[in-house]
N, C-alpha and C positions, 0 to 999 in steps of 0.2 A: 652344213652351215649355210645360212642365207646371206648372199652378198648384198651390198648396198653401195651406192655412190650418190653424187649430187642429183642424178636424174631419177632416183628412187630405187626401190628394192628389186632384186632379181632372184628368180628361182630356177633351179635345174629341173628337168622333167621328173627326176626321182623325188626331189623335195616337194614339188607340187603334188605328185601322186600321194605321198605320205600325208601331206597336210590336208588334203581334200578327201582322203579315203578312196580315191580312184586307183585304178591299175595303170601302170605305164603303158600297157597294151591299149587301153581305152583312150589314153591321151594321144598315142600314135594314130589311132583310128580317127579321132577328131581332126588331127592334122591332115590325114590322107583325104578326108572328104571335105576339107576346107572349112570346117566348123570352128576350129581353134588352132591357130598356128603361133609358134613362138615368134615374138617380134624381133628377137636378136639371136645371134650366134656368136660363140667364142671363136678365136682364131683357129681352134682345133675342130670347129664345126659343131660343137655341142649347143643344144637349144638353151636359151635363157628367156624365161617368161617374165614380162613386166607387170606392173600394177594394172595397166590397161588390159593386158591379157587375163589377169585374174578377175577383173570386173566382167569381162566377156564370159569367162568360165562360169561365174556365178549366174549370169543370165541363162546360160545353157542349162545348168542344173536346175534352176528355179522353174524354167519353162517345162523341163522334163517332168518335174513333180506335178505340174498342172495338166499333164496328159498329152503333150504335144510329141509327135515323132521327131526324130533328128532332122528329117527333111523339112518338116514344118518349122522347126526352130531355125534352121538355116534361112528360110524365107523371111521369118520375122526379123532376125538380126540383120539381114542384108538391108532392110529398110528402116532400121532403128538407129537413132542417134546415141552416141556414148556420152550422155550428159546426166546431171543429177535429176532432172525432171523425169526422164524415161526410167531411171533406176527407182525413183520414188513410186511411179506407177506400178512397176513390177513388184516391188516390195509390198505395196498396198494389196495387190491381188493375192500375193502369197500369204500375207497375214490373214486376209479374210478366209482363205481356205483352211489355214491352221486354226482359226477361231471356230470354224464349223466342226473341225475334227475334235477340238477341245470340248465343245458342248456334248458331242457324242460320247467322248471318253468319260466325261463326268457322269452321264447316265449309266454307262457300263460299270463304272466303279461302284455305284450303288447296287446294281444287280449282282455283281460279283461278291460284294460283302455279304449279301443275303445268302448266296450259295455257300460261302465259306462258313457261315454260322451253322449250316446243316452238314458240313463235311465230317463232323466228328462221329457220325453214326458208323458203327463197326461194319455194317453191311454196305457202306458206301464205297466209291472207287478210291484207288490209291491217291493220296493228296497230290503227289508230284504229277501224276498223269492228269488229274483234274485241273491243276494249275496250268499245265501246258495247253489243255483244251480251252481253258478260259482265255488264255492269251491269244490263241488263234481266233477265238470267237470275237474278241475285241478288235483284232486287226480286220477281220471280215466285215464286221458291222460298221467300222469306221470308214472303210474305203469303198464299200458298195452301198448304193441306195437300196431302199426297201424293194423297189421294183426290180432292180438288178438281182437282188438275192432271190426273189421269186422266180425270175427267169432261169437262173442257175439251178435252182432246186428242181424246176420243171425238166430241165435237160438231164439232170442226174436221175430223176425218176424214170424218164423215158429210156435211159440206158438199162435200168434195172440192176439188181444186186450182182448178177453174174457179169453184166457188161462193165460195171464199175470195177470189179475185181480184175477182170481181164485187162482193162485200161491201166490199172495200177501196176500189174505185172509187166505190161508192155513199156510203161514209163520207166520202171526200174531198169529194164534192159537198155533203154535209150540213154539213161543217165550214165550207166556203166560204160556204154560205148563212147559217149561224149567225154567222160573223164579220161578214157584211154587216149582219145585224140588229143586232148589238151596236154596230158602229161607226157606224151611221146613227141610233142612239138609239131603236130600236123597243122599247117597254117589254116586260118579261117577261110582263106580263099580256095582251099582245096575242095574238090568235088565231093569228097567224103563228108566234109563238114557241112557243105550246102545240102547234101542229101539228108543228113541228120536233121537239119533245121526243117526241111520240108516234112519229114515224118513227125518231128516234135510238134510242129504247128498243126498238122492234121490231127494228131491225137488230142491236143488241147482244144481243137475246134469241136470235138464231140461234146464238150462241157459248156461251150459258149453258144448263145443264140446267134443267128445269122445276121448279116447286114451291119449297119452302123451301130446297133445296140451291142452286137458282139465285139466290135472294135472298142467300144467304151468299157465293156467289162474286162477285156484284155488289158487295156490301159490302166484300169483300176487295180487289177491283179499285179501288174508290173510295179505300180507305185507302192503297193502294200509290201512287196518283196524288197524294194529299194530301201524303204524306211524301217523295215522290221525283220531283216534277214536273220538277225541273231535269234529272235524269238521263234520264227518259223523254222529255222535250221535245227532247233532242239528237238523237233518232232521227226527229223529225217535220220536215216541210218548212215549218213556220210557227214564228215566234218563240214561245218558251214563255210570254211574258207575254200574247200574244194568246190562246193556247189556255187559259191559266188563267182569263182573263176570260170566255171562252166557257163553260168548265165551270161557273163561278159563275153565269153567266146562265141556263144550262140548269137548274141546281138550283133557282134562284128560280122559273123558269117551271114546273118540275115541282111545286113546292110550291103555287103558286097555281092549278095546273090540277086 
């Protein structure tokens, strides 16, 4: 239940997590790195987030979708005013990005309708598998520019079929290892978690170009997962909730590492 008084509404950390789709662990991490701290505490020491805290959280999440790292977001917010004008600027930028995505999605809808008209052929792929593939295609094309898609394709071709299959096998092992760490309660600060992140990022690096371009494709991949985890998760052999928890755990370990 959300509390309220003359000074405005208040949220516990659990209420804020449920309302925003974040994990309590992620909110604790934001507090630890000084990105978002609860403005108030109850006499028992429990966090209470105010409406001002909620506005700051919105800014954090919005800037994250625009591709900024947590460190970069902290720098932006440290010099930003908490006023209607700065919020309008952020919302305008966010809306422009969504408009760009909406235009791409409209084009993809037309292409997918054309493919679906051809899906009735008895020699064609299973419709459920086809739909999953098309969903992933739409995510990929929405979040990556044409140049980025070309660079990623070049990296994949350079690995070759055997290299890609070996990477998939290695990645599956890393996922299973990470899930065990999460589910047995190993802290993200533990050296085992930090070592997993190093190997995870090294494996991902095989598929991304080097330098700043690689950083941009990594950021685009992260935004695609954040906005479409349910669709992407349907193609994976683990429940999407477990994978989402692992992704949050890896991000926390990456920040402390």
